[in-house]
C-alpha positions as CSV (number, residue, x, y, z in Angstrom):
1,M,0.2,-0.1,-0.1
2,A,1.8,3.7,-1.5
3,R,1.9,5.8,1.8
4,S,2.2,9.2,1.6
5,T,4.9,10.8,3.3
6,P,6.2,12.1,5.8
7,Y,3.9,10.4,8.1
8,T,3.8,9.1,12.2
9,Y,2.1,5.7,13.5
10,I,2.2,4.5,17.0
11,Q,2.2,1.0,18.1
12,C,0.0,-0.6,20.2
13,P,1.5,-2.6,23.5
14,C,-1.6,-5.6,22.7
15,S,0.6,-7.2,20.0
16,D,3.9,-7.2,21.3
17,Q,4.6,-10.9,21.4
18,S,7.6,-10.2,24.1
19,A,4.8,-8.3,26.7
20,A,2.3,-11.2,26.3
21,D,4.4,-13.7,27.1
22,H,5.7,-11.9,30.1
23,S,2.3,-11.5,31.6
24,D,1.4,-15.5,30.8
25,A,4.6,-16.9,32.4
26,P,6.4,-14.3,34.7
27,S,10.2,-14.6,35.0
28,P,11.5,-14.6,38.4
29,H,14.5,-12.9,36.8
30,G,12.7,-10.2,34.9
31,P,13.2,-9.8,31.2
32,T,16.9,-10.5,29.3
33,A,18.9,-7.7,28.5
34,D,18.1,-9.4,24.3
35,E,14.9,-8.4,25.5
36,D,15.0,-5.0,26.6
37,E,17.6,-4.1,23.6
38,R,15.3,-5.6,20.9
39,T,14.5,-2.7,18.3
40,F,11.0,-2.7,17.0
41,D,11.1,-4.1,13.1
42,P,8.0,-1.6,11.3
43,R,8.6,-3.9,8.4
44,A,7.5,-7.7,10.1
45,P,4.7,-9.4,9.1
46,R,3.3,-8.4,12.7
47,S,3.6,-5.1,12.5
48,S,1.5,-4.3,10.2
49,F,-1.5,-5.5,12.7
50,S,0.2,-2.9,15.3
51,L,0.6,0.6,13.4
52,Y,-2.0,3.4,13.9
53,P,-1.8,7.0,13.7
54,L,-2.7,9.1,16.8
55,E,-6.9,9.8,15.8
56,Y,-7.4,5.8,15.3
57,L,-6.3,5.3,19.5
58,L,-8.0,5.3,22.9
59,Y,-6.5,5.2,26.3
60,C,-7.7,3.6,29.3
61,E,-6.9,6.0,32.7
62,D,-6.7,2.9,35.1
63,C,-4.3,1.0,33.3
64,Q,-2.6,4.2,31.7
65,Q,-1.9,2.2,28.4
66,I,-2.8,2.7,25.0
67,R,-5.8,0.7,23.7
68,C,-6.0,-0.1,19.9
69,P,-9.0,-0.9,18.0
70,R,-7.8,-4.7,17.8
71,C,-7.6,-5.2,21.2
72,V,-10.7,-3.4,22.8
73,T,-13.7,-5.1,23.8
74,E,-16.6,-4.2,21.9
75,E,-20.1,-4.0,23.6
76,I,-24.1,-3.6,21.7
77,V,-25.0,-0.8,23.0
78,T,-28.8,-0.9,21.0
79,Y,-29.6,-1.2,17.3
80,Y,-31.4,1.0,15.0
81,C,-32.1,1.6,11.5
82,P,-29.9,3.7,9.4
83,N,-32.7,4.7,7.4
84,C,-35.4,6.0,9.7
85,L,-32.8,5.8,13.0
86,F,-36.0,4.5,14.7
87,E,-34.2,2.3,18.2
88,V,-34.9,-1.6,17.8
89,P,-34.9,-3.5,21.1
90,S,-32.5,-6.4,21.4
91,S,-35.3,-8.8,21.9
92,N,-36.7,-8.3,19.0
93,L,-34.4,-9.2,16.7
94,R,-34.6,-12.9,18.0
95,S,-38.5,-13.2,16.6
96,E,-38.2,-10.4,13.9
97,G,-34.4,-10.4,12.5
98,N,-31.9,-7.9,11.8
99,R,-33.7,-5.7,9.2
100,C,-36.1,-2.8,9.9
101,T,-40.2,-3.3,9.9
102,R,-40.8,0.0,9.1
103,S,-41.1,0.2,5.3
104,C,-37.2,0.5,5.0
105,Y,-36.4,-0.8,1.6
106,Q,-32.8,-1.3,-0.4
107,C,-32.9,-1.2,-4.4
108,P,-31.7,-4.3,-5.5
109,V,-29.0,-2.8,-7.8
110,C,-27.9,-0.3,-6.1
111,I,-28.6,-0.8,-2.3
112,A,-30.0,3.1,-2.3
113,E,-33.1,3.8,-0.3
114,S,-36.4,3.1,-2.7
115,Q,-39.4,5.1,-1.5
116,P,-43.0,3.8,-2.1
117,S,-44.9,5.8,-5.6
118,S,-47.0,8.9,-4.5
119,T,-49.4,8.5,-7.6
120,G,-52.8,6.4,-7.0
121,G,-52.9,2.5,-6.7
122,P,-51.4,0.1,-7.3
123,F,-48.4,1.5,-5.5
124,A,-44.9,0.4,-6.4
125,L,-41.8,0.9,-4.8
126,F,-39.0,2.8,-6.7
127,C,-35.2,4.0,-6.5
128,Q,-34.4,7.5,-6.8
129,Y,-30.8,6.8,-8.1
130,C,-31.2,4.2,-10.8
131,N,-34.2,4.4,-11.1
132,W,-35.3,0.8,-11.0
133,S,-38.7,-0.2,-10.1
134,S,-40.5,-3.0,-8.0
135,K,-42.8,-3.0,-10.9
136,E,-39.8,-5.2,-13.1
137,T,-40.6,-8.2,-10.6
138,G,-44.2,-7.6,-11.1
139,I,-44.8,-6.4,-7.2
140,E,-46.6,-3.8,-6.6
141,F,-49.0,-3.0,-3.3
142,E,-52.6,-2.0,-2.8
143,R,-51.5,1.1,-0.2
144,S,-48.2,3.1,0.4
145,G,-48.2,2.1,4.4
146,G,-47.5,-1.2,5.6
147,L,-45.1,-2.4,3.0
148,Y,-43.5,-4.7,5.2
149,S,-46.7,-7.2,5.8
150,Q,-47.7,-6.9,2.3
151,L,-44.5,-8.0,0.9
152,A,-44.3,-10.9,3.0
153,K,-47.3,-11.9,1.6
154,M,-46.5,-12.2,-1.9
155,N,-43.8,-13.7,-4.0
156,N,-41.8,-11.8,-7.2
157,G,-44.5,-11.8,-10.1
158,G,-47.4,-10.7,-7.3
159,A,-48.3,-14.1,-6.9
160,P,-49.1,-15.0,-3.0
161,K,-47.3,-16.8,-0.7
162,V,-48.6,-20.5,0.6
163,T,-48.2,-19.5,4.3
164,I,-47.9,-22.8,6.8
165,K,-51.5,-22.2,8.1
166,E,-53.4,-22.2,4.5
167,V,-51.1,-25.6,4.1
168,K,-52.7,-27.4,7.5
169,E,-56.5,-26.2,6.4
170,R,-56.1,-27.4,3.2
171,R,-54.4,-30.7,4.7
172,K,-57.4,-30.7,7.0
173,E,-60.1,-30.6,4.3
174,H,-58.3,-32.6,2.0
175,P,-56.6,-35.5,3.2
176,D,-55.5,-37.6,0.4
177,E,-54.4,-33.8,-1.6
178,P,-50.4,-34.7,-2.3
179,P,-47.8,-31.9,-0.7
180,L,-46.6,-29.2,-2.8
181,P,-44.7,-29.7,-5.3
182,D,-40.7,-28.1,-4.5
183,D,-41.5,-25.0,-7.0
184,E,-44.0,-23.7,-4.8
185,V,-42.2,-24.0,-1.4
186,D,-39.9,-21.1,-0.8
187,R,-37.4,-21.0,2.2
188,D,-40.3,-19.0,4.6
189,L,-42.2,-22.1,4.3
190,Q,-39.9,-24.7,4.8
191,F,-38.3,-23.5,7.4
192,A,-41.9,-22.7,9.1
193,S,-42.4,-26.4,8.3
194,L,-39.3,-28.2,9.3
195,K,-39.8,-26.1,13.0
196,A,-43.4,-27.2,13.3
197,F,-42.0,-31.2,12.6
198,Y,-39.0,-31.0,14.9
199,Q,-41.1,-29.3,18.1
200,E,-43.6,-32.4,17.4
201,Q,-41.2,-35.1,16.8
202,L,-39.7,-33.7,20.5
203,A,-43.1,-33.3,22.0
204,D,-43.5,-37.3,21.3
205,A,-39.9,-38.0,22.2
206,R,-40.4,-36.9,25.8
207,A,-43.8,-38.1,26.1
208,S,-42.0,-41.9,25.3
209,L,-39.7,-41.5,28.0
210,G,-42.1,-40.8,30.1
211,G,-41.1,-37.1,31.1
212,V,-37.3,-37.7,31.2
213,P,-35.3,-35.2,29.4
214,L,-33.5,-35.6,26.2
215,P,-29.9,-36.1,26.4
216,D,-27.5,-33.4,25.0
217,G,-29.5,-30.5,27.0
218,V,-33.0,-30.3,24.8
219,G,-35.8,-29.7,26.8
220,F,-33.7,-28.1,29.4
221,S,-36.4,-25.9,30.6
222,S,-39.1,-28.6,31.0
223,P,-41.0,-29.4,34.4
224,A,-39.7,-33.0,34.5
225,N,-36.1,-31.7,34.1
226,L,-36.4,-28.9,36.8
227,T,-37.6,-31.7,39.0
228,R,-34.7,-33.8,38.8
229,I,-32.2,-31.0,39.3
230,M,-33.8,-30.0,42.2
231,S,-33.6,-33.7,43.9
232,L,-30.0,-33.3,43.6
233,Y,-30.2,-30.5,46.3
234,T,-32.8,-31.9,48.1
235,G,-31.5,-35.7,48.4
236,R,-34.8,-37.2,47.0
237,G,-34.0,-38.6,44.3
238,H,-36.4,-40.0,41.1
239,H,-38.3,-43.0,41.7
240,G,-39.8,-43.1,38.1
241,K,-38.9,-45.8,35.7
242,T,-36.5,-44.7,33.3
243,H,-35.0,-46.4,30.3
244,K,-31.4,-47.4,30.6
245,G,-31.2,-48.5,26.3
246,P,-30.8,-45.8,23.9
247,S,-33.4,-43.2,23.5
248,D,-35.9,-42.9,21.1
249,V,-34.3,-41.7,17.4
250,V,-36.1,-38.7,15.9
251,R,-36.8,-39.0,12.7
252,E,-36.0,-37.0,9.7
253,A,-38.6,-34.8,7.2
254,L,-39.6,-37.0,4.5
255,N,-41.8,-34.4,2.4
256,T,-42.7,-30.7,1.8
257,D,-45.4,-30.7,4.6
258,E,-42.4,-31.3,6.7
259,G,-40.2,-29.5,5.8
260,L,-37.9,-31.4,3.0
261,K,-37.0,-30.0,-0.1
262,L,-35.0,-31.0,-2.5
263,E,-32.3,-28.9,-3.8
264,Q,-32.5,-28.8,-7.8
265,L,-29.2,-29.0,-9.2
266,D,-30.7,-29.3,-13.2
267,E,-29.8,-25.8,-14.0
268,S,-30.4,-26.9,-17.9
269,N,-33.9,-24.4,-17.8
270,S,-31.4,-21.9,-16.2
271,I,-28.6,-22.1,-18.9
272,K,-31.3,-22.5,-21.8
273,K,-33.0,-18.8,-20.3
274,L,-29.8,-17.3,-20.5
275,T,-29.1,-18.4,-23.9
276,H,-32.4,-17.5,-25.2
277,G,-33.1,-14.8,-23.4
278,G,-30.2,-12.8,-22.3
279,W,-29.1,-11.8,-18.7
280,D,-32.6,-10.5,-18.1
281,A,-34.6,-13.6,-18.4
282,T,-32.9,-15.0,-15.5
283,N,-33.0,-11.8,-13.5
284,S,-34.7,-12.5,-9.8
285,R,-34.4,-9.7,-7.7
286,R,-36.4,-8.5,-5.0
287,Q,-36.3,-5.6,-2.3
288,R,-34.7,-6.3,0.6
289,E,-35.5,-4.5,4.1
290,S,-32.7,-1.8,5.5
291,Q,-30.2,-4.1,7.5
292,L,-29.9,-2.6,11.4
293,E,-26.8,-0.8,12.4
294,P,-25.4,-1.6,16.0
295,M,-24.4,1.0,18.6
296,R,-21.4,-0.1,20.1
297,S,-19.3,1.0,23.5
298,K,-15.5,0.0,23.8
299,R,-14.1,-1.1,26.9
300,C,-10.5,-1.9,28.3
301,P,-9.6,-5.6,27.7
302,V,-7.9,-5.3,31.0
303,C,-9.6,-3.4,33.8
304,R,-12.6,-3.8,32.3
305,H,-13.7,0.4,32.1
306,I,-16.0,1.9,29.2
307,I,-13.1,4.4,27.4
308,S,-16.3,4.9,24.4
309,K,-19.3,5.0,24.9
310,P,-22.2,6.8,22.5
311,E,-25.1,8.5,23.8
312,N,-28.2,7.0,23.9
313,K,-29.9,9.2,21.5
314,V,-29.6,7.5,17.9
315,T,-29.7,11.1,16.4
316,S,-26.7,12.6,18.1
317,T,-23.2,12.2,17.2
318,R,-21.2,13.0,20.6
319,F,-20.4,10.5,22.9
320,K,-21.0,10.1,26.6
321,I,-17.3,9.0,27.4
322,R,-14.9,9.1,24.9
323,L,-10.8,8.5,26.1
324,V,-8.7,9.4,23.0
325,A,-5.2,8.9,23.0
326,K,-5.1,12.3,21.4
327,S,-5.6,13.6,24.6
328,Y,-2.7,12.1,26.9
329,M,-0.1,11.4,24.9
330,P,1.7,14.0,22.7
331,T,1.4,14.5,18.8
332,I,4.2,13.6,16.8
333,T,5.0,15.5,13.7
334,I,7.6,15.4,11.1
335,R,8.8,18.2,8.1
336,P,12.1,18.4,6.6
337,L,14.3,21.1,8.0
338,N,14.7,22.2,4.1
339,P,12.0,21.2,2.1
340,T,12.3,20.7,-1.5
341,A,8.8,21.0,-2.9
342,A,7.0,24.1,-3.7
343,P,4.4,25.7,-1.4
344,V,1.2,25.2,-1.5
345,P,-0.3,29.2,-3.2
346,V,-2.7,30.9,-0.9
347,G,-6.2,29.9,-1.9
348,S,-5.8,26.7,-3.9
349,R,-7.0,23.9,-2.9
350,P,-4.5,21.9,-0.8
351,G,-3.0,19.0,-2.1
352,P,0.2,16.5,-1.1
353,T,3.2,18.1,-1.4
354,E,5.8,14.8,-2.0
355,E,9.4,16.1,-1.2
356,A,11.4,14.7,-4.2
357,P,13.3,11.2,-3.7
358,L,16.4,10.9,-1.2
359,T,19.8,10.6,-2.7
360,P,21.8,7.5,-0.8
361,M,24.6,8.2,1.0
362,K,23.8,12.1,1.6
363,P,22.7,13.6,5.1
364,Y,18.9,15.5,5.5
365,Q,17.7,16.7,8.2
366,Y,14.1,17.2,10.0
367,I,12.0,18.6,12.1
368,L,10.1,16.3,15.0
369,T,7.9,18.7,16.5
370,F,6.2,17.2,19.9
371,K,2.7,19.1,21.6
372,N,1.9,18.3,24.7
373,P,-2.1,18.1,25.4
374,L,-1.6,17.4,29.5
375,F,-1.8,20.8,31.7
376,D,1.2,19.2,33.2
377,N,5.1,19.2,32.2
378,I,6.3,16.1,30.3
379,K,9.8,15.3,30.0
380,V,10.5,13.3,26.7
381,T,13.1,10.9,26.4
382,L,14.1,9.1,22.8
383,A,16.1,6.2,21.7
384,T,16.1,5.0,17.9
385,P,18.5,2.1,16.8
386,S,21.8,3.7,14.7
387,T,21.0,2.1,11.3
388,T,16.9,1.1,10.5
389,P,15.9,-2.7,10.9
390,G,16.0,-4.2,7.5
391,R,18.3,-5.0,4.7
392,F,19.4,-1.4,3.3
393,A,20.2,0.3,7.1
394,S,19.8,3.7,7.4
395,K,21.7,5.8,9.5
396,V,19.8,7.8,12.4
397,T,21.2,10.2,14.9
398,V,18.5,12.6,17.5
399,L,20.6,15.4,18.1
400,C,18.3,16.2,21.5
401,P,17.5,13.2,23.2
402,Q,15.9,14.1,26.3
403,F,13.9,17.5,27.0
404,E,10.8,18.8,28.3
405,V,7.7,20.2,27.1
406,N,5.9,22.4,29.1
407,A,2.4,22.3,30.3
408,N,-0.8,23.1,28.0
409,T,-2.0,26.5,29.6
410,D,-4.1,29.2,28.2
411,M,-2.6,31.2,25.1
412,W,-2.5,34.5,26.7
413,D,-0.3,33.5,29.6
414,D,2.3,32.7,26.7
415,A,1.5,35.7,24.6
416,L,1.9,37.6,28.3
417,K,5.5,36.4,28.5
418,E,8.6,37.4,27.4
419,D,9.7,36.0,24.4
420,G,12.4,33.3,25.6
421,R,11.9,31.2,22.3
422,E,14.9,28.9,21.2
423,G,14.7,30.0,17.3
424,G,16.5,28.1,14.2
425,R,19.7,28.4,14.2
426,K,20.5,29.5,11.2
427,G,23.7,30.7,9.6
428,E,24.6,33.9,7.7
429,D,25.5,32.5,4.6
430,G,24.4,29.0,4.3
431,P,20.6,27.0,4.9
432,S,20.0,26.1,8.8
433,Q,21.5,23.9,10.4
434,G,20.7,22.3,13.7
435,E,23.3,21.5,16.9
436,A,24.1,18.3,19.1
437,G,22.2,18.7,22.1
438,K,19.4,21.6,21.8
439,I,16.2,22.1,20.7
440,W,15.3,23.3,17.6
441,E,12.2,25.7,18.4
442,R,10.3,25.9,21.5
443,G,6.4,27.3,22.3
444,R,3.9,27.4,24.7
445,N,3.1,23.6,25.0
446,W,5.2,21.9,22.2
447,V,9.3,22.1,21.1
448,S,10.7,20.9,18.0
449,I,14.1,18.8,18.0
450,V,16.4,18.0,14.7
451,L,16.6,14.5,13.5
452,E,19.2,13.7,11.2
453,V,19.4,11.2,8.5
454,I,21.5,9.1,6.4
455,P,19.8,7.6,3.8
456,A,21.4,4.1,2.6
457,S,21.7,2.8,-0.9
458,L,19.7,0.5,-2.2
459,R,22.1,-1.4,-4.5
460,A,22.7,-5.1,-3.5
461,E,26.4,-4.8,-2.6
462,H,25.2,-2.3,-0.1
463,S,22.6,-4.5,1.6
464,M,23.1,-6.0,5.1
465,G,23.5,-9.8,3.5
466,L,21.1,-12.5,3.8
467,G,18.0,-12.9,5.7
468,K,14.8,-13.8,6.2
469,D,12.7,-12.2,4.2
470,G,15.9,-13.1,0.9
471,A,18.9,-13.3,-0.4
472,A,20.9,-10.0,-0.4
473,D,21.3,-9.6,-4.1
474,D,17.1,-9.9,-4.4
475,P,16.4,-6.1,-5.9
476,P,13.9,-3.8,-3.7
477,R,10.6,-5.3,-3.2
478,D,7.1,-3.5,-2.8
479,D,7.3,-0.3,-0.3
480,E,11.5,-1.5,0.9
481,D,12.2,2.1,-0.8
482,I,10.8,3.7,2.0
483,L,12.7,4.9,5.0
484,E,11.2,4.4,8.3
485,I,12.6,5.1,11.3
486,P,11.4,3.1,14.8
487,M,11.7,5.4,17.5
488,F,11.0,4.6,21.2
489,V,9.6,7.4,23.5
490,R,9.2,7.6,26.9
491,I,7.1,9.9,28.9
492,E,7.5,10.9,32.6
493,W,5.1,13.7,34.0
494,E,3.3,14.3,37.7
495,A,-0.1,14.3,38.3
496,D,-2.6,14.4,40.8
497,A,-3.7,11.2,42.5
498,H,-6.7,9.8,42.6
499,N,-9.3,9.0,45.9
500,D,-6.4,11.8,47.7
501,M,-7.2,12.4,51.3
502,G,-4.4,14.8,52.0
503,T,-5.9,18.0,54.3
504,G,-3.7,21.2,54.6
505,A,0.1,22.6,53.5
506,D,1.0,18.5,52.7
507,K,-1.8,18.4,50.0
508,D,-0.1,19.6,47.0
509,K,3.1,17.1,47.5
510,E,1.2,13.8,49.1
511,T,-1.1,14.1,46.0
512,R,1.4,14.4,43.1
513,E,2.5,11.2,42.2
514,K,4.5,10.4,39.0
515,R,3.5,8.7,35.9
516,E,5.3,7.7,32.3
517,L,4.2,5.9,29.4
518,A,6.5,4.3,27.2
519,Y,5.3,3.6,23.5
520,W,7.2,2.5,19.8
521,C,6.7,5.1,17.3
522,V,7.2,4.6,13.1
523,L,8.3,7.7,11.7
524,G,8.2,7.4,7.7
525,V,10.7,10.0,6.2
526,G,10.4,9.7,2.5
527,R,11.3,7.5,-0.3
528,I,15.3,7.1,-1.1
529,S,16.2,7.3,-4.5
530,H,17.2,4.2,-6.7
531,E,19.7,5.8,-8.6
């Protein structure tokens, strides 16, 4: 997948195999030195499922850890129709299914919303997008309301559906009449007949066993089964005679009245229609009710606290609880120190500004900006490997790996302060350059530092040798020319303790607790030139 550079992705710790191993089988000696010094590889297959933009991540305040869409536990709050926005209780799904029953239908061609015609009857459903009409399938309605009940009683072509009640009445009036042919049995009638048949079979099996429940939990809520379970607690055994041999076998359905329908494997008629009449002759389109959509809340998988919960109103797009990670961890942005792309003119449509490919073995400097969303000062510590992982290793240097970022205070406080920013250091005759151990620029709640990169050559002789991904002389694969830098970020700050009981002068000192957050991130710098 082609990515627009530069970009910043955050790794969720839920996919870290070493963390999962330690939680399952904790070692008495703790993690080894090799595990501590292991570098995160953004090109590993497992990394593709753990890297997310910061906007996609949530944060758990109790665990003080990042949560991604893959590791959270989702719970369904309610169901609603996306067309009419009507809330449907969960109990109705068992009887009515996950479709809207309020005359909300989708076009079978383009799945857009279908509306009943406003002219006089007979009425029909038509699509406002592709102009498809239900008259093409022979379906018309007597009235514009109650379409769900009307459509449930007719097949394509306008023929009425045969219900199981009508089949039973015919059987009572004409016992010698043969069963319905398979062509007239639709799936609704087949399901209803099969359900009624098995209910009769289970009732006959219970009667033959003298009230003893069937094995495998069948009839678990029957009164006989309840009596047997209660006898285990009262000490009174069941004195009735039970069958010690095998229970009666429930037979299968034998005809269409009992729910048996033979599969039509002969498709010669369909092939003839397709040959003579084309695709339109084999068309069997039918309107479908709008599918219900769920409203979900999300919980932390460890402490089970709610980290995201929408409001109860379907029409509202707000959240009761929404702990986004962007409000708890700094935003990291990267941009070139000396950009080569032309700036976008004012008033023009903003578009992606692609930088020129990076020349191998030539140093480049980039500006990393950390923006603090917290109301407390944070201390940031960065760590990167000297060379990037992979076949083509580029050199990376962070000029200022430790720095502090001020709290997210009011903007007027920053305006009233004296101008103490550390501006960019520019030479008199040359371009701007970063200095080791010094930050590049500081603002109200953000700090910019300089990152120096020397891209590697993509030639075979400069490769790191044979690895798991293939031979050293193989050409670069898809997106292997993208320079990705794994960076370990550690944040420390002091925050107010929860449930503090201190009073007086010692309260400010005792209620402050140290917190920290550590995670891996990936910086996509740009593409390396193939020379």
